[in-house]
N, C-alpha and C positions, 0 to 999 in steps of 0.2 A: 520384455520391456516394461518398465514401470509405468503405470497409468496415472496421469496427473490431470486434475481439473484446473482450469484457469478461469478466473472471472474478472470482468471489468465493471467497476461501479460507475454508473453513468447518470449525469444530470445536466441536460442542456449542452451536450458536447458534439453537436452535429459537425462542427468544423474539424474535429479530431478523431472521432470514433473509427472511421474507416481505416485510417493509417494504423491505429492500435490493433484492430482485428487482423489486418493483413500481416502485421509483424508477428502475430501469434501463429498464423497459418504457415509462416515461413520458418518455424523453429526446427532445429536439427533433432530435437526430441519433440515429436508432434503431441500436442495436448490431446488427451482422450476426449475431453469435452471443453467447449468454450461457452461460458455464460456471460451475458450482458445483463446486469441488474439495473434496470431503468428506474431511477428514483424520482418518479413524478415529473419527467421532462415535459416542457411545453413546446419544444421545437421538434425537429424530425429525427431525433435520436432513435426512437423505436423503429422508424421506417428504415433507417440505415442498417440497423442490426438485422432486420428481416431480409435484407438483400443476400445475406450469407447463409447458405444452406447448412453449414456446419456449426452455426451459432444458435444457441437456445436463448430466447429473450424471456426474462422474468420481470414483470412490471409491478411496481408499487402504485397504488392509485393516487397517492399524494406524495409530496416530498417529505421523507422521514429522516433524512440525514445519512451521512456516510457510514456511521456505525451500524445503522439498521440495514443498509445495503450489504455490508459485510456479513452480518448474521444471516440474511436471506441466502447469500451465496453459500455459506457453510451448511445451512440446512438443506439446500438444493443439490449441492455437489454429490456426485455418486462415488467419488473416490476419497481415500484417506488423505492423500496429498492434494492440497488446494493452494494454488498460486493466485496472486493478485497483481494486476497491472493497471495503473491509473489510465483513464481514457485519453488524457493528453500526453501520453508517453508512447514511445516506439521502442520495442525490445530488440536487442541484437539477436541474430539467429541462434546463438549458443546460450542465450539467457536462461531458458528453462532447464537445459541440460546441466548448466553450472550450478543452479540452485538445487536441483534434484541430487546431484553428486554430494552436496553438503549435508544432506539428511541421511546419509548412510550410517551415521553414528546415531544409535537410538536415544542418546541423551539429549539430542537437539529437538526442540519443539518446532523450530523454524530457522530458515536461512533468508538473508536479505542481500540484495544486490546494490550496485553503485548506480545512482542516478546522475547523469550528466546534463547540465543546462545546455540544451541544443539550440537555443535562440539567444543571440547576443546582440540584438539590433539597438536596443535603447540603454540608457544609463541605468534604468530600473532593472533590466535583464542582467546587466553586468554586476550590479550591486548585489542582486540576489545570489548570483553564482559564487560570489566571494563571501558574503555574510550570512547566507541562509542555505548552506549546502545540505542536500538530502543524501548524505553518504558519510562513511567513516574513514575515507582516505583510500590509499592504493594498496594497502597490505591486508591480507586476510586477518580477521580478528575473531577470537573466540570470546563470547559473552560481551558484545558491545552493550552500551546502556539500554538500547532498545533497537528494534528493527523498524525502519521507516515503512509506512503503509503503502507507499507508491509502487514498490515492486518487491515482492517477497513470496515465500512458500512456507506454509504451515501444515502441521498434522491436524487434521480436522478434529480428531478425538481429543487432542490437547486443548484446543480452543473451546470445544463444547464442555470439557470437564471443569472449566472455571466459569461457566455460565455465559460464554460468548462475549461480544463487545458491549460496552455500556452505551446504550442508545440515548441516554440523557446527554451524552457528550456531543452528539450529532456529528460535527465535522472538526477534525484536528483534536489530538489528545487521546483518541481511542487506541492509537497504536502504542503510545507510551504506557497507557493504563493496562492493556492486555498483556504486555510484556512483563510489567511489574507483578501482575497476578500469577502469570505462569512461572516466573522466577521464584515466587513464594512457595510454589508447589515442587520446586527442585528441578525444573526444566532449564536447559541451556539454549544458547542461540549461536549462530554463526553468521558473520558478515563475510560475504564472498565478492570482492570487487571485480572478479572475472565475469560475473553475471551483470551485464551492463544494459541500461536503458537510457533513452534520451528524452528529456522533457521538452515538449514542443509548444508550450503556451508562452505568448509574449506578455510581459508584465508592464504595468504602468505604476506611477506613484501610488495611486489609489489601491491597486491590487496588492502591492507590496505592504502598504500600511495595514490593510485588512488581514493579510496572512500573518504578518509579524505580530499583530495583536493576538491572534488566535494562538500562535506559538507561545507567546509570553504567558498567556492565560494558563496554558497547560504545561509550562515548564520546558517546552521543547527547545527554546532559545538557549537555555543554560547548557544543554547538551551540545548544540551546534557550535557554541563558543568554546567548547572543550573543558568546561568546569565539571568537577566530579560531584554531581548532585543526584540524589535519589528522589524521584518524583512518584508520588502515590496519590491516587484519587480517593478522597474522603467521601464516601457515599452518604454519610449522615448530614454533613454540612454542604455537600455539593461543591466542594472546592478541592484544589490540589494542595497537598502537603509536600513541601520540599525540605529535605534535611541532609546535612553533610554525611 
């Protein structure tokens, strides 16, 4: 059986973390290791992670951002295949098995699953589900524009070969950037909608506006709206370059 590491980047997620961990413990393809990367939480996030004997907690002393948490996970993971699940998501039991099946082709650096908005209580929740989807539809797709960071599986060696995630980006945009750099090196990607996870965070107008601004800043919204845009992070100017 293929050994896969799974990590959860975590920052002040005490209301969600237990459900995310338990969904990983219920996988049909059991993770060889589960890492919780605590990015300077000020709530009981670390304490919740410690309740689970099969979970390894890795803590940043301060909040360094999502990109840094991903790099810590890649450096810590003991396996070549490393999956990521956001702390406010719950994975279907077949999620990891479906992603692992997608990497049987050595041309693929990573595979990504379909995130379903599992909370539809408010207008903001419903608006996000329609206008800010974190998936590419219901049909498997070879070489989508990028793989969303919320649920995916990558080859560690591929990520490290391009220098890891750009920590200057902190949160949002690190997923589009890493995929652009991997594509430049000839790697391909697979979108596998059969690998499903549910997003469990409830949105408000304020949270939607904050997330939408971050997406716009890094060009993610262009992808979500179906435009054919190539987005690349310009490290010298610290801005995104978008071109047709």
